[in-house]
C-alpha positions as CSV (number, residue, x, y, z in Angstrom):
1,M,13.4,261.4,142.6
2,T,16.4,263.4,143.9
3,D,19.9,263.9,142.5
4,R,21.4,261.7,145.3
5,A,22.2,258.1,145.0
6,V,24.2,255.4,146.8
7,L,26.3,253.0,144.8
8,L,27.0,249.6,146.4
9,L,30.4,248.3,145.3
10,A,31.1,244.6,145.2
11,Y,33.7,242.3,143.7
12,G,31.7,240.7,140.9
13,G,31.1,237.2,139.7
14,P,30.1,235.3,136.6
15,D,26.5,235.3,135.5
16,S,26.8,231.9,133.8
17,L,29.4,229.1,133.4
18,D,30.3,230.6,130.0
19,D,31.3,233.8,131.8
20,V,33.8,232.1,134.1
21,A,36.8,232.3,131.8
22,P,36.3,236.1,130.9
23,Y,35.6,236.9,134.5
24,L,38.8,235.2,135.6
25,Q,40.7,237.1,132.9
26,D,39.4,240.4,134.2
27,V,40.4,239.4,137.8
28,R,43.9,238.6,136.5
29,G,44.3,241.9,134.8
30,G,43.8,240.6,131.3
31,R,46.2,237.6,131.6
32,P,44.7,234.3,130.4
33,T,43.9,231.7,133.0
34,P,45.3,228.2,132.8
35,P,42.5,225.9,131.4
36,A,42.7,223.6,134.4
37,V,42.0,226.5,136.7
38,V,39.1,227.7,134.6
39,E,37.6,224.2,134.7
40,E,38.1,223.9,138.4
41,V,36.4,227.3,139.0
42,R,33.6,226.4,136.6
43,A,33.0,223.2,138.6
44,R,32.7,225.3,141.8
45,Y,30.1,227.6,140.3
46,A,28.3,224.6,138.8
47,A,28.0,223.2,142.3
48,I,26.2,226.3,143.6
49,G,23.8,226.7,140.7
50,G,25.8,227.6,137.7
51,K,26.5,231.3,138.4
52,S,27.4,233.7,141.1
53,P,24.5,235.0,143.2
54,L,26.5,238.1,144.2
55,L,24.8,240.5,141.8
56,E,21.3,239.4,142.7
57,K,22.0,239.6,146.4
58,T,23.7,243.0,146.2
59,R,20.8,244.4,144.2
60,E,18.5,243.1,146.9
61,Q,20.6,245.0,149.4
62,A,20.5,248.1,147.2
63,S,16.7,248.0,146.9
64,A,16.2,247.5,150.6
65,L,18.7,250.4,151.3
66,A,16.8,252.8,149.0
67,Q,13.6,252.0,150.9
68,A,15.3,252.6,154.2
69,L,16.9,255.9,153.2
70,K,13.6,257.2,151.8
71,D,13.6,260.9,150.7
72,G,14.0,259.9,147.1
73,W,17.4,258.3,147.4
74,Q,18.4,256.1,144.4
75,A,20.5,253.0,144.8
76,D,22.5,251.0,142.3
77,V,25.3,248.4,142.1
78,G,28.7,248.5,140.5
79,M,31.2,245.6,140.3
80,R,35.0,245.6,140.1
81,H,35.4,242.5,137.9
82,W,32.2,241.9,136.1
83,K,29.0,243.5,134.8
84,P,27.8,246.0,135.7
85,F,31.2,247.5,136.0
86,I,31.7,250.4,138.4
87,K,32.4,252.9,135.7
88,D,29.3,251.9,133.8
89,S,27.1,252.1,136.8
90,L,28.4,255.6,137.5
91,G,27.5,256.4,133.9
92,V,24.0,255.2,134.3
93,L,23.5,257.3,137.5
94,A,24.9,260.4,135.7
95,A,22.5,259.8,132.8
96,R,19.6,259.8,135.3
97,G,20.6,263.2,136.5
98,V,22.3,262.1,139.7
99,K,24.9,264.7,140.9
100,R,26.0,263.2,144.2
101,V,26.9,259.6,144.9
102,V,27.8,257.9,148.2
103,A,30.1,255.0,147.1
104,L,29.7,252.2,149.7
105,P,32.0,249.1,149.3
106,M,30.3,246.0,150.6
107,A,33.4,245.1,152.5
108,P,33.4,246.0,156.2
109,H,37.1,245.6,156.8
110,Y,39.5,248.0,155.1
111,S,42.3,246.9,152.9
112,D,44.0,248.9,150.2
113,M,43.7,245.7,148.0
114,S,39.9,245.7,148.4
115,V,38.3,248.9,149.6
116,G,41.2,250.9,148.2
117,A,40.7,249.3,144.8
118,Y,37.0,250.2,144.9
119,R,37.9,253.8,145.5
120,R,40.5,253.8,142.6
121,A,37.9,252.2,140.3
122,C,35.4,255.0,141.1
123,E,38.0,257.7,140.6
124,A,39.2,256.1,137.3
125,A,35.8,256.3,135.7
126,P,36.1,258.3,132.5
127,A,34.7,261.9,132.7
128,A,32.5,261.1,129.8
129,Q,30.7,258.5,131.9
130,R,31.0,260.0,135.4
131,G,29.9,263.4,134.2
132,E,29.6,266.0,137.1
133,V,28.9,263.4,139.7
134,Q,30.5,264.2,143.1
135,L,31.6,261.2,145.2
136,A,31.5,260.6,148.9
137,F,33.4,257.4,149.7
138,V,32.8,255.1,152.7
139,E,36.0,253.5,153.9
140,G,35.4,250.6,156.2
141,W,32.7,250.0,158.7
142,S,33.9,247.0,160.7
143,T,32.9,248.4,164.1
144,H,29.6,249.9,163.2
145,P,27.2,248.7,165.9
146,G,24.5,247.7,163.4
147,F,27.0,245.5,161.5
148,L,28.1,243.8,164.7
149,R,24.5,243.3,165.8
150,A,23.6,241.7,162.5
151,V,26.5,239.3,162.7
152,E,25.7,238.5,166.3
153,S,22.0,237.8,165.4
154,N,22.8,235.4,162.7
155,A,25.6,233.7,164.6
156,T,23.3,233.2,167.6
157,A,20.7,231.6,165.5
158,A,23.3,229.3,163.9
159,L,24.6,228.3,167.3
160,K,21.0,227.3,168.3
161,R,20.6,225.3,165.1
162,L,23.8,223.4,165.9
163,G,22.2,222.2,169.1
164,A,25.5,221.9,171.1
165,A,26.4,223.5,174.4
166,P,28.4,226.7,173.7
167,E,31.4,225.3,175.7
168,D,31.5,222.4,173.1
169,V,31.7,224.7,170.1
170,L,34.7,226.5,168.5
171,V,33.4,229.6,166.7
172,L,35.6,230.5,163.7
173,F,35.2,234.0,162.4
174,T,36.5,233.8,158.8
175,A,37.4,236.4,156.1
176,H,39.0,236.3,152.7
177,S,42.7,235.8,153.0
178,L,45.0,238.4,151.4
179,P,48.8,238.3,150.6
180,E,51.0,238.6,153.6
181,K,52.8,241.5,151.9
182,I,50.0,243.8,153.1
183,L,51.4,243.6,156.6
184,G,54.6,245.3,155.6
185,A,52.5,248.3,154.3
186,G,50.7,248.6,157.6
187,D,47.4,247.5,156.1
188,P,44.7,247.6,158.9
189,Y,42.7,244.6,157.5
190,P,43.9,241.9,160.0
191,E,43.5,244.2,163.0
192,Q,40.0,245.3,162.0
193,L,39.0,241.7,161.5
194,R,40.2,240.8,165.0
195,T,38.5,243.8,166.5
196,S,35.1,243.1,165.0
197,A,35.3,239.4,165.7
198,A,36.2,240.1,169.3
199,A,33.3,242.5,169.7
200,V,30.8,239.9,168.4
201,A,32.4,237.2,170.6
202,E,32.0,239.5,173.7
203,R,28.4,240.2,172.8
204,M,27.7,236.5,172.6
205,C,29.9,235.5,175.6
206,L,31.6,232.9,173.6
207,P,33.9,230.6,175.6
208,S,36.0,229.5,172.5
209,W,36.5,231.5,169.3
210,R,39.3,232.2,166.8
211,V,39.8,234.3,163.6
212,A,40.8,232.3,160.5
213,Y,41.2,233.0,156.8
214,Q,39.8,231.3,153.8
215,S,39.8,231.3,150.0
216,A,43.4,232.3,149.5
217,G,44.5,233.1,145.9
218,R,46.4,230.8,143.6
219,T,49.8,232.4,143.7
220,S,53.2,231.4,145.0
221,E,53.3,234.2,147.6
222,K,52.4,233.7,151.2
223,W,48.8,234.5,152.2
224,L,47.4,235.5,155.6
225,G,46.7,232.6,158.0
226,P,45.8,230.6,159.9
227,E,43.7,228.9,157.2
228,A,40.2,227.8,158.5
229,G,40.6,224.2,157.5
230,A,43.9,223.9,159.3
231,V,42.3,225.4,162.4
232,M,39.5,222.9,162.2
233,A,41.9,220.0,161.9
234,E,43.9,221.2,164.9
235,A,40.8,221.8,166.9
236,A,39.4,218.3,166.2
237,G,42.8,216.8,167.2
238,S,42.6,218.5,170.5
239,G,39.1,217.2,171.3
240,V,36.8,220.0,169.9
241,R,33.4,218.4,169.1
242,N,31.8,221.2,167.0
243,V,32.7,224.1,164.8
244,L,30.6,227.1,163.9
245,I,31.9,229.2,161.0
246,V,30.8,232.8,161.0
247,P,32.0,234.4,157.7
248,I,32.3,237.9,159.2
249,G,34.3,239.2,156.3
250,F,31.5,238.5,153.8
251,V,28.1,240.2,153.6
252,C,26.5,238.3,150.8
253,D,26.1,234.7,149.6
254,H,28.7,234.0,146.9
255,V,31.2,231.3,146.0
256,E,33.5,231.8,148.9
257,V,30.6,231.1,151.3
258,L,28.4,228.7,149.3
259,Y,31.2,226.5,148.1
260,D,34.4,227.1,150.1
261,V,32.5,226.9,153.4
262,D,29.3,225.0,152.7
263,V,30.9,222.3,150.5
264,E,34.6,222.1,151.3
265,Y,34.7,222.9,155.0
266,R,31.5,221.0,155.7
267,K,33.0,218.0,154.0
268,Q,36.2,218.3,156.0
269,A,34.2,218.5,159.2
270,G,32.5,215.2,158.3
271,Q,35.9,213.6,157.7
272,L,37.1,214.9,161.0
273,G,34.0,213.6,162.8
274,I,32.9,216.9,164.3
275,G,29.7,218.8,164.2
276,F,29.5,221.7,161.7
277,A,27.3,224.8,161.1
278,R,27.6,228.2,159.4
279,S,25.8,231.4,160.2
280,D,23.6,232.8,157.5
281,S,25.1,235.5,155.3
282,L,23.8,238.9,156.1
283,N,22.4,239.6,152.6
284,A,19.5,242.1,153.0
285,S,19.2,241.6,156.8
286,P,17.1,244.5,158.1
287,I,19.7,245.1,160.8
288,L,22.5,245.4,158.3
289,V,20.4,247.6,155.9
290,E,19.7,250.1,158.8
291,A,23.5,250.1,159.5
292,L,24.2,250.8,155.8
293,A,21.6,253.6,155.8
294,D,23.3,255.2,158.7
295,L,26.7,255.0,156.9
296,V,25.2,256.7,153.8
297,R,23.6,259.5,155.8
298,T,26.8,260.1,157.7
299,A,28.9,260.2,154.5
300,A,26.4,262.6,152.9
301,R,26.5,264.9,155.9
302,G,30.3,264.7,156.0
303,A,30.3,265.8,152.3
304,G,28.2,268.8,153.2
305,W,25.1,267.5,151.3
306,S,22.0,268.7,153.1
């Protein structure tokens, strides 16, 4: 075992229905969540099995990544808003004798609100926990060829399952919406999303595709659009017969995919009378894992670690 490790960073999610309220409180910076919202979110997690699968899936990615890296690399997981928290995971690695950590956010498209927040969480880890660990941070990988190939592979398989001619299908590349205020700060998130979606669409020779946003937060401010459901309704009204959702902004199964897409958007498609399919989440796809391994090796070389 060497003194090098990769730490996969993810958002976090409740491990049980009882964890929903404290999880939401952490997301809200300590502010209590209205009871009606807690119950609605609990119902969503109940519909997908009573917990978030995000930790399990990210750990599977970490295990596959450690095997792909070889040479004794360790791999662990840290979460922003639930256990194991990023600071605690760094502490565990330091206690194992790890001195150098590549921090890899499992978010391919950079935003200061997401990837930037992961970096700040790493840097804010108390010295008593982080010890002498040196960090090399990966910031965005939306155009990595391996990532694009992985998305293309799963989207192509989903298109075949749908069983419709490509010209009869609107492909919607979706990602988590963020507040519109990020545009004023020059945040690259929307442009990176469009670029990666366009690259996959070109690889697949798609005749009809769009980028849309989903899972906007519960605030009064404006969020990035168009919203995927609104695009589906508009498309159905103009004669589109089938919609394929490719959640390109997500790399794991979790509530935004398993509920927002698989339950809500699928139900809407049925009400609109159109065919519907979703491409599988990348999870521990071998193509994605090899791309992540390349990102880790590149970051390690860039930090001067032989």
